[in-house]
ZAMARVEX-796509 format. One record per residue: x, y negated, z of N, C-alpha, C, O, CB in turn; residue in three letters. Coordinates in steps of 0.2 Angstrom, whole numbers, plus 5000, padded with zeros to 4 digits. Glycine has a CB too. Layout:
N
XYZXYZXYZXYZXYZala
...
This chain:
182
462654475817463254455813463454375816462954335819463054455805thr
464054365815464254295817464154245811464154185812465054295819ser
463954265806463754225800463054205801462654245801463754255793asp
462954135803462354105804461854115799461254135800462254045806leu
462054105793461554105787461354185786460754195785461854075780asp
461754235787461554295787461054325793460654365793462154335787thr
461254295799460954305805460254285805459854325807461354275810arg
460154225801459454195801459054235795458454245796459454105800asn
459354255790459054295785458754365789458154385788459554315779leu
459254395793458954455796458454445801458054495801459554485799leu
458454385804457954385809457254345807456754335810458254345814arg
457254335800456654295797456154345796456254405795456854255790gly
455454315795454954355793455054405787454854465788454354305792thr
455354375782455354425776455754475778455754525773455654395770arg
456154495783456554545784456154595789456454645792457154525788met
455554585790455054625794454554645791454354625785454854575800his
454154695793453654735790453054705790452554735792453554805792asn
452954625789452354595790452254555784452754555780452254555798thr
451654505784451554475779452054395780452154375785450854465778val
452254375774452554305774452154265770451954285764453354315772cys
451954205772451354165768451854095766452254065769450654135774ile
451754085760452054025757452854025758453153975758451753955760asp
453154085758453954085760454154045766454654015767454354055754arg
453554045771453654015778453854055783453554105783453253975780glu
454254045788454254085794453754085799453454035800454854065798glu
453554145801453054145806453154105812452754075815453054205808gln
453754095814454054055819454654025816455154055814454254085825ser
454653965815455253925812455853935815455853945822455053845811arg
456453945811457153955813457453885814457453855809457454005808ile
457753865820457953805821458553795816458853835813458153785829pro
458753725815459353705810459953725815459953725821459253625808lys
460453725812461153745815461353695821461653715826461653745810lys
461153625820461253585825460853585832461053555837461253515823glu
460253625831459753635837459953695841459653705846459053645834glu
460453735839460653795842460453855838459953855834460353805849gly
460753915840460653975836460254025840460054075836461254005833val
460154025846459954085851459154075852458854095857460354075859phe
458854035848458154025850457754015843458054015838458053965854trp
457054015844456653995838456053955841455853965846456254065834met
455753915836455153875838454653925840454553975837454953835833his
454253905845453653955848453053935844452553915847453453935856asn
453053945836452453935833451953985833451353975832452553905826asp
452154055835451754105835451454125841451854155846452054165831leu
450854115842450554125848449954185847449454165844450254055851arg
450154245850449654305849448954285852448954255857449954375851pro
448454325850447754325853447354375851447554415846447454255851ser
446854385853446254435852446654505851446554545847445854415844gly
447054525856447454595857446954645860446654645865448054585862ile
446854685855446354745858446554815856446854825850445654735854his
446554855860446654925860446154975862445854965867447254935863phe
446055025858445555075859445755145858446155145853444955065856glu
445655195861445855265860445255315860444855305864446455285864ser
445255365856444755405857445155475855445755475852444155385853ser
444855535855445055595853445155595846445555645844444655635855asp
444855555841444955555835445355505832445655515826444355555832asp
445455445835445855395833446055345838445755345844445455355827gln
446655305836446855255840446855185836447155185831447555265843asp
446655135839446655065835446855015840446655005845445955045833thr
447354975836447654925840447554855835447654865829448354935842ile
447354795838447254745833447454675837447354675843446554735831ser
447654625833447854565836447854515830447854525824448554565840ala
447954445832448054395827448554345830448854355836447354355826glu
448754305826449254245828449154185825448854175820450054275827his
449554135827449354075825450054045821450053985818449254025831ser
450454085820451154065817451054025810451453985808451554135815gly
450454035807450453995800449853945801449653915796450154045794tyr
449753915807449253875808449553795806449153745805449053875815gln
450253795806450553725805450653715797451053675795451153725809arg
450353765793450353755785449853695784449453675788450153815781leu
450053665779449453615776448753645775448253605777449653585769ser
448753705773448153745772448153805778448353855776448053765766asn
447953785783448153835789447853905788447253915786447953815795pro
448253955789448054035790448154065796448554055800448454085784val
447554105798447654145804447754225801447354245796446954145809thr
448254255804448454315801448154365807448354355813449354325801his
447754415805447454465810447654535807447454555801446754455811his
447954575811448154645809447854695814447854685820449054655808arg
447654745810447354805813447754865810447854875804446554815812glu
447954905815448354975814447855035817447655035823449154975818ile
447655075813447255125815447655195813447855205808446555115811arg
447555245818447955295817447355355817447055365823448455305822leu
447255385812446655445813447055505814447455535810446255455805asn
446955535820447255585823447055655820447355705821447055585831lys
446555655816446255715813446655725806446955775805445455715811ile
446755675802447055675796447855655796448255665791446655625791thr
448055625801448755595802448855545797449355535794449255645801asp
448355505796448355445792448455375796448055375801447655445788glu
448855335794448955265797448755225793448955225787449755245800leu
448255175795447955125790448155055793447955035799447155145789met
448455015789448654955792448154905787448154905781449654935792val
447854865790447454805788447554735790447554715796446754825789thr
447754695785447954625786447354585784447154585778448654605781asp
447054545788446554495786446854425787447154415792445854505790arg
446754385782447054315781446454275781446054275776447454305776leu
446354225786445854185786446054115786446454095789445454195791glu
445854085780446054005779445753985773445354015771446853995779gly
446053935771445753905764446353885760446953885763445253845766gly
446253865754446753845749447153905745446953965746447253815752gly
447553885742447953925737448653955741448953915744448253875730his
448754015742449354045745449654095742449354135738449254075752his
450354095742450754155740450954205745451354185749451254125737asp
450754265745450854305750451354355749451454385743450254335752leu
451754385754452354425752452354475758452454455764452954385750glu
452354545757452454585762453154625759453154645754451854625764trp
453554645764454154685763454254745768454354735774454754645764asn
454154805765454154865768454854885768455054915762453654925765phe
455254885773455854905772456054975775455755005779456254865776his
456555005770456655085771457355085774457755035772456555125763leu
457455125778458255145780458555165774458255195770458255205785his
459255155774459655175769459655245767459755255761460355155770pro
459555295771459555365771458955395767458855445765459655395778asp
458355345767457655375765457755355757457955305755456955335769val
457455405753457255405747456555405745456155415750457655455743thr
456355385739455655385738455555385730456055365726455255315741tyr
454955405728454755415721454055375720453555385724454655505719glu
454055335715453455305714452955355710453155375704453555235710arg
452455365713451955415711451255385707450855425704451755465718thr
451255325707450655295704450855215703451355195705449955305708gly
450355175702450455105701450455075708450755025709449855065698ala
450255105712450155085720450355135725450355115731449555065722his
450555185722450755235727451455265726451755265721450255305727thr
451755285732452455315733452455365738452155365743452855255734phe
452855415736453155465741453755445744454255445741453155535738asp
453755435750454455415754454655485758454355515762454255365760ile
455355495755455655565758455955555764456455525764456055595753lys
455855585769456155575776456455645777456355695774455655555781leu
456955635782457255705784456755755787456855815786457655685790arg
456155735790455655775793455155785788454655815790455355745800thr
455155765782454555775778454455725772454855685770454055775781gly
453855715770453655665765453055625768452555655770453455695759thr
453055555766452555505769452355475762452755455758452855455774leu
451655485761451355455755451055395757450655385762450755495752ala
451255335752451055265755450655245749450755265743451755215756val
450055215751449555185745449555105748449355095753448855225745leu
449755065743449754995744449054965741448754995736450354965740phe
448854915744448154895741448254875734448754845732447954835744asp
447754895730447754895723447754825720447954815715447154925719pro
447654765725447654705722448354665722448454615720447254655725ser
448854705724449554685726449954695720449754745716449854715732leu
450454665718451054675714451554705718451754685723451354605710thr
451854765715452454795719453054795716452954805710452254865721ile
453654775719454254785715454754815720454754805727454454715712glu
455254845717455754885722456354835722456654815717456054965718glu
456554825728457054775730457754805733457654855737456754715734cys
458254775733458754785737458754735743458654675742459454785734lys
458954755749458954715755459454735759459754795759458254725758thr
459754685763460154695768459954735774459354725776460554635770pro
460354785778460154815783460654805789461254815787459954895781tyr
460554795795460954785800460854835806460454825810460954715802ser
461254895806461054945811461354925818461154955823461455015809pro
461754875818462154845824462454785822462654765816462654895828ser
462654745828462954685827463654685822464054725824463154645834tyr
463654645817464254635813464254695807464754695804464854635817gly
463754735807463754785802463154765798462554755800463754855804ile
463354765791462754755786462854805780463354815777462754675783ile
462354835779462254895774461754875769461354825770462054955777leu
461854895763461354895758460854935759460954995760461754905751gln
460154915758459554965759459154945754459354915749459254955765ser
458454965754457954945749457354935753457254955758457855005745lys
456954905749456254885752455754885746455954885740456254815757ser
455154895748454554895743454254825745453954815750454054955745leu
454254775739454054715740453254705737453154715731454554665737arg
452754685741452054675738451954595738452054565743451554725743cys
451754575733451554505732450754495730450454545728451954475727thr
450554435732449854415730449854335730450154305734449254455736trp
449454305725449454245724448754225723448454255718449854225719ser
448454185727447754165725447454115731447854095735447254235726gly
446754105731446454065735446154105741445854165740445954045731asp
446154085747445954115753445254075753445254025750446454095759leu
444654095755444554095763444754155767445154155771443954075765pro
444454215765444654275768444854335764444454355759444154295773thr
445354365764445554425761445854475765446154465770446054405757asn
445654545764445854595767446354635762446154655757445254625770his
446954655765447454695762447454755766447554755772448154665761phe
447454825762447554885765448254915763448454905758447054915763his
448454955768449154995767448955055771448755055777449854945770phe
449055115767448855175770449555225769449955225764448255205765ser
449655255775450255295776450055365778449755365784450755265780phe
450155415774449855485776450455535776450855535772449255515770leu
450555575782451055625783450855685779450355715780451155635790asp
451255695773451255755769451655815771451555875768451455735763leu
452055805776452455865779452955885774453355925776452155925781phe
């Protein structure tokens, strides 16, 4: 979109399916006078690991995007696919200290519908079947409307499931499970 505020909103951390800490960007978005086609290089990935077997695939990595906070945090994510059960498990480990407000936004395509089946569970209805989602029980979940941009200059209304947590680190693990129900 040519509207800079909307463009920055859409490329920000909160518009991606990852954790946002203290409402800060993983990589800071520059001010208008600094230019619009770049971002600060705050996020440096490391510890990238992949392994595959007949039963499961696992990929993991961490990044330094939140090391600039007054109470620095390292975000480590592991994604594990169980090939036997078709379960995808995402685990975010946050290492650091101090009090932090955490937010995850799980964005859904405008054509996708869902049903809340429990305090931390949802059935996501896709064209090809149903995906059961289990969010970590320590999180607060709310259903939100969010913008969706399928291509340049087009903004549609969509929805997301927003998970939040507020508390003290040193280390916390948050789990998200996705199971294909067909």
